[in-house]
C-alpha positions in Angstrom: -49.1 -63.7 8.0 -52.4 -64.4 6.5 -53.4 -62.0 3.8 -57.0 -61.3 3.0 -59.0 -59.6 0.3 -61.2 -57.2 2.2 -63.2 -55.3 -0.4 -62.6 -53.9 -3.8 -59.7 -56.3 -4.2 -57.8 -54.6 -1.3 -55.4 -57.2 0.0 -54.2 -56.7 3.6 -53.2 -58.5 6.8 -53.7 -57.8 10.5 -50.5 -55.8 10.8 -51.7 -53.3 8.1 -55.2 -53.3 9.6 -53.7 -52.5 13.0 -51.7 -49.6 11.6 -55.0 -48.1 10.2 -56.5 -48.5 13.7 -53.4 -46.9 15.4 -53.4 -44.0 12.9 -57.1 -43.4 13.8 -56.4 -43.7 17.5 -53.6 -41.2 17.2 -55.9 -38.8 15.4 -54.1 -39.0 12.1 -50.5 -38.7 13.3 -47.9 -41.4 12.7 -44.4 -41.1 14.1 -44.8 -37.3 14.7 -46.0 -36.8 11.2 -49.5 -35.8 10.3 -50.8 -38.3 7.7 -54.6 -37.6 8.0 -56.2 -34.5 9.1 -57.7 -34.7 12.6 -61.0 -33.4 11.1 -61.1 -36.5 8.8 -60.5 -38.9 11.7 -63.2 -37.1 13.6 -65.6 -37.2 10.7 -65.4 -41.0 10.1 -66.4 -41.6 13.8 -69.2 -39.1 13.9 -72.7 -40.1 12.8 -74.1 -37.6 10.3 -76.7 -35.5 11.9 -78.6 -35.2 8.6 -79.1 -39.0 8.7 -81.1 -38.8 12.0 -84.1 -37.3 10.2 -84.2 -39.9 7.4 -86.6 -42.9 7.3 -85.4 -46.4 6.6 -87.5 -48.3 4.1 -87.2 -51.3 6.4 -87.3 -50.1 10.0 -86.2 -53.5 11.3 -83.2 -53.6 9.1 -79.9 -51.9 10.0 -80.7 -50.7 13.5 -78.6 -47.8 14.5 -77.8 -46.9 10.8 -79.4 -43.4 11.3 -77.7 -42.7 14.6 -74.6 -44.8 14.8 -73.1 -44.8 11.3 -70.3 -42.3 10.5 -68.5 -42.2 7.2 -67.8 -45.9 6.3 -67.3 -46.6 10.0 -69.9 -47.8 12.6 -70.0 -46.3 16.1 -71.5 -47.0 19.4 -72.6 -43.4 20.0 -76.1 -44.5 21.1 -74.7 -47.1 23.5 -76.4 -49.9 21.7 -73.7 -52.2 23.1 -74.0 -51.4 26.8 -70.6 -52.7 27.9 -68.7 -51.0 25.1 -67.7 -47.4 25.5 -69.7 -44.9 23.4 -66.5 -43.5 21.8 -65.9 -46.9 20.1 -65.9 -46.9 16.3 -65.0 -49.6 13.8 -64.6 -50.5 10.2 -66.6 -53.7 9.6 -65.8 -55.7 6.5 -66.4 -59.0 4.8 -66.3 -62.1 6.9 -66.3 -60.1 10.2 -63.0 -58.3 9.4 -62.8 -55.6 12.0 -60.7 -52.6 12.9 -62.1 -51.3 16.3 -60.8 -48.1 17.9 -61.7 -47.2 21.5 -60.0 -44.0 22.4 -61.1 -43.9 26.0 -59.3 -47.2 26.6 -56.4 -46.4 24.2 -57.3 -49.6 22.4 -57.2 -50.9 18.9 -58.8 -54.4 18.2 -58.3 -56.1 14.9 -59.8 -59.2 13.6 -58.9 -60.5 10.1 -62.2 -62.4 9.9 -63.1 -65.6 8.3 -65.5 -66.7 5.7 -69.2 -66.3 6.1 -71.0 -69.1 8.0 -71.6 -72.3 6.1 -74.2 -75.1 6.5 -71.9 -76.5 9.2 -72.5 -73.4 11.4 -76.3 -73.0 11.5 -77.6 -70.0 13.4 -74.2 -68.2 13.4 -74.6 -64.6 12.3 -71.9 -62.8 10.3 -71.5 -59.7 8.3 -72.9 -60.1 4.9 -74.6 -63.4 5.5 -78.1 -63.9 4.2 -79.6 -62.4 7.3 -77.1 -59.6 7.9 -78.8 -56.3 8.8 -76.0 -54.2 10.5 -77.1 -55.2 14.0 -74.0 -54.6 16.1 -75.3 -57.2 18.6 -73.4 -59.8 16.6 -70.2 -58.1 17.7 -71.0 -58.1 21.5 -69.7 -61.6 22.2 -66.4 -60.6 20.6 -66.0 -57.1 22.1 -67.4 -57.4 25.6 -64.7 -59.7 27.1 -61.9 -57.5 25.6 -63.4 -54.3 26.9 -64.0 -55.9 30.3 -60.4 -57.2 30.4 -59.0 -53.8 29.7 -61.3 -51.6 31.7 -59.5 -50.1 34.7 
């Protein structure tokens, strides 16, 4: 298994990331034992209402940050990604590492990510590249086919 440093020297792999996603999908319960409170799991996927009234210093930067950002997890509450259910939420880390949870589809999607684009991949957008602004549009080409393939 490939291990990866995500952030703050946290070293993990896709199996561990998947377990975090499954724990969230199961509302904090693992093997009939409550590990996280359901309130905590709900909180991370719920945009903070007090953020909606704030003003961004750069209105073109971080679209959806005031309406679609929970507590360290992004959401699709506003439907910015039209083909992805609005109950989707995800942890989004360095090099496009993702833990995506979509409760309505009983789905966890994990991507370990790679490195940021290099000169050999011009025009490719990635989390934390020089032009990254939190626009979830960069995730659509990854998420749309998975959602379409699993939608009944």
